[in-house]
Steps between C-alpha positions, in 0.01 A plus 500: 500500500724398793377805692178306548684252725344493847809477719509833691379538860337839540382536858308174572414439135687311230476711189633515145823686428315764300250565779782546745674748260176693444457544872860586601600690182173687513578621853850600389365697201249684717779610731693659214292819512686767311681267258402441137431131457425280199388137496605239243402133509660239285492139390542413131532876450476811717194719531481857630218500750551849638726773354709720731266683733490661847167327562637210697159396625382430143816311414439278805142440388623406148741254661216347695304446179778328309406140392754225466515340152392814303853581377594128451669235708875559454753754630619766261718667758731682257212650303327612823815678618547662160144635490537627858827682421338672195211611727745652750694666224213679330491880473407643833647218704828690533338735762588237766861405566410153622381251237445171673350174363378225733488162325319214666489151350465139618700349207779540254461664160372258228338720247533837318735668257728684744721310744490613864868592489466718182196669661701559818783652298246736335372600841852573621567720195184700559563542873218265625582304814340155526417319826400137438279272716488118466167395651339169596552211738701319229772767545613307808660162403319200647808283515492371144758581226218596264350756736841634597594540133170672415546741794858570400392584140239744612733669754789513251292659230336755720816594686686558171223737393518692825878518514519630139287806600628565853190351661449219754358147468265351764377144547147481650386144558205607712250781548685609815829514306326694217359755749847542648641561151250781439591657837866487403429657164315785674815560707744498209263680254310758704241724340694824443349644183397861481139391459523318841599823668180659373298256698674553837247640736609782739314599810411871452322532833788691678527750212121556494492540879791756490327694228179512695680628813679766305171615346336516846789704631474734206131548553555563868771756426270681253217503751728639770627770261145595397403539869802727561392722215 
């Protein structure tokens, strides 16, 4: 429910946290051409919105259609991580060496069966690296002990998850900061899957031109030989 808070400046507009995430995370997803991506949203419990797929454009559209409040109002962070890890560990997922989970939340875990730490330990056992993002203007303390404490709890919880799996934790108090986080993630987690290599476009013009020239030379040689005979 807190994702409906309108405290994020996106361009000239003040938008809700979820709208900012839809915009910036959607761009990030569309740039992951060649990766298999799944999408899970969570509140009282996690929901699988899109299973692992190479169709990143469709995953981005699914993200754009997510409505706040449908999965509840709390933050079952541990259960969301557990479901994500199981998705990444399904048969067929082993074809890629890199199994990476990006967790974005604007609050601490307060619901669910699995604790975030136990979920992180499971991820570490199954070779899943988790990068965590704490998002929202409240991430930056406003000079009060209450805000500072809340910010510290979010950072501490998310950092512990990332550290347990060999990942990194990021604080993103603004849309600009979140955009920077996604750019950093693109640098440390580049698209290197075999599927991506299939989509690399090569300019075949030089080869076609050379083939044409050779064929013309061959035709000319045959014509010259025929005239000699």
